[in-house]
C-alpha positions as CSV (number, residue, x, y, z in Angstrom):
1,M,-63.8,-4.4,-38.0
2,S,-60.3,-3.1,-39.5
3,N,-59.5,-0.7,-42.2
4,Q,-58.0,-3.3,-44.6
5,D,-61.9,-4.7,-44.3
6,K,-63.4,-1.4,-45.8
7,Q,-61.0,-1.0,-48.0
8,Q,-61.7,-4.4,-49.7
9,K,-65.6,-3.4,-48.9
10,I,-65.0,-0.4,-51.2
11,E,-63.3,-2.0,-54.0
12,K,-65.8,-4.6,-54.7
13,R,-68.4,-1.9,-54.8
14,F,-66.6,0.2,-57.3
15,T,-65.9,-3.4,-59.4
16,R,-69.3,-3.2,-60.9
17,P,-70.1,-0.2,-62.5
18,Q,-73.5,0.4,-63.3
19,T,-75.1,2.9,-65.2
20,L,-77.9,5.4,-63.9
21,G,-80.1,4.6,-67.0
22,S,-80.6,1.2,-65.7
23,A,-80.4,1.7,-61.7
24,F,-83.2,4.6,-61.7
25,G,-85.0,2.2,-64.6
26,S,-85.3,-0.2,-62.3
27,L,-86.2,1.8,-59.2
28,M,-89.0,3.5,-61.1
29,A,-90.5,0.1,-62.3
30,V,-90.8,-0.4,-58.7
31,F,-92.5,2.2,-58.5
32,G,-94.6,2.2,-61.5
33,G,-93.4,5.1,-63.9
34,R,-90.9,5.1,-66.7
35,V,-87.8,7.1,-66.6
36,S,-85.7,7.2,-69.9
37,D,-84.8,6.0,-73.4
38,A,-82.3,3.8,-71.2
39,D,-85.0,1.5,-69.7
40,L,-86.6,1.0,-73.1
41,V,-82.9,-0.6,-74.2
42,N,-82.3,-2.3,-71.2
43,N,-86.0,-4.1,-71.3
44,W,-86.0,-4.8,-74.8
45,R,-86.6,-8.4,-74.6
46,G,-89.6,-7.9,-72.0
47,I,-91.0,-5.0,-74.0
48,V,-91.3,-6.4,-77.4
49,G,-90.6,-10.2,-77.0
50,N,-88.7,-13.3,-77.2
51,E,-89.2,-13.1,-81.4
52,I,-88.1,-9.8,-82.2
53,A,-85.7,-9.4,-79.6
54,N,-83.7,-12.5,-81.0
55,I,-83.8,-10.8,-84.6
56,S,-82.8,-6.8,-83.5
57,N,-80.9,-4.7,-81.9
58,V,-81.6,-1.2,-81.0
59,V,-79.3,1.1,-81.7
60,A,-80.1,4.7,-81.2
61,V,-83.3,5.6,-78.9
62,K,-83.4,9.7,-79.8
63,M,-85.7,11.9,-78.2
64,T,-87.6,14.8,-80.5
65,R,-88.4,17.9,-79.3
66,N,-92.1,16.8,-79.0
67,K,-90.8,14.3,-76.4
68,K,-91.5,11.2,-78.6
69,F,-88.9,8.3,-79.7
70,N,-87.6,7.9,-82.9
71,I,-85.9,4.6,-82.5
72,V,-83.3,3.4,-84.8
73,L,-82.8,-0.8,-85.0
74,R,-80.6,-2.9,-86.6
75,P,-81.2,-6.7,-87.3
76,I,-78.6,-9.3,-86.4
77,S,-78.4,-10.1,-90.2
78,P,-79.6,-8.5,-93.0
79,A,-81.9,-11.4,-93.9
80,F,-84.1,-10.4,-91.1
81,A,-84.5,-6.7,-92.1
82,L,-87.1,-7.2,-94.3
83,E,-89.5,-9.7,-91.5
84,L,-88.3,-7.3,-88.9
85,S,-90.2,-4.2,-91.1
86,Y,-93.3,-6.4,-91.4
87,K,-93.4,-5.9,-87.6
88,I,-92.8,-2.6,-86.7
89,D,-96.8,-1.9,-86.2
90,E,-96.3,-4.7,-83.5
91,I,-93.2,-3.0,-82.1
92,T,-94.7,0.3,-82.1
93,V,-97.7,-1.1,-80.3
94,A,-95.8,-2.9,-77.8
95,I,-93.3,0.5,-76.8
96,N,-96.5,2.7,-76.7
97,N,-97.9,-0.1,-74.1
98,Y,-95.0,-0.2,-71.8
99,Y,-94.6,3.9,-71.6
100,G,-98.2,4.0,-71.5
101,S,-98.7,6.6,-74.2
102,N,-98.0,7.3,-77.8
103,S,-94.5,8.1,-77.2
104,V,-92.9,6.2,-80.6
105,E,-92.6,8.9,-83.6
106,K,-90.6,6.9,-85.7
107,I,-88.8,3.4,-86.2
108,T,-85.8,3.3,-88.4
109,I,-84.2,-0.5,-89.7
110,R,-80.7,0.5,-90.6
111,K,-78.6,-2.7,-92.1
């Protein structure tokens, strides 16, 4: 293998950046643990299902002092804000089931 081939492999490796949250989140999923709020954002569709994921996006996830999440959601259209507000309990249950504990303190909807 020549130096030029090694150089090309190194360049290819750095052309596909990946966040630490997504890398460690995938790794910890193999071992059965959850790591961070980045894991929530990366797996949003799998956690809440297609119906809710199709009408909402996670805007922010903040960790409180008591290690619970404050989650800010934005509907894809203002028309879905009311429907999303009716599903807050369902979203809370889905997230708590995913993390295996009572991890959601508050869910806010921003238009």
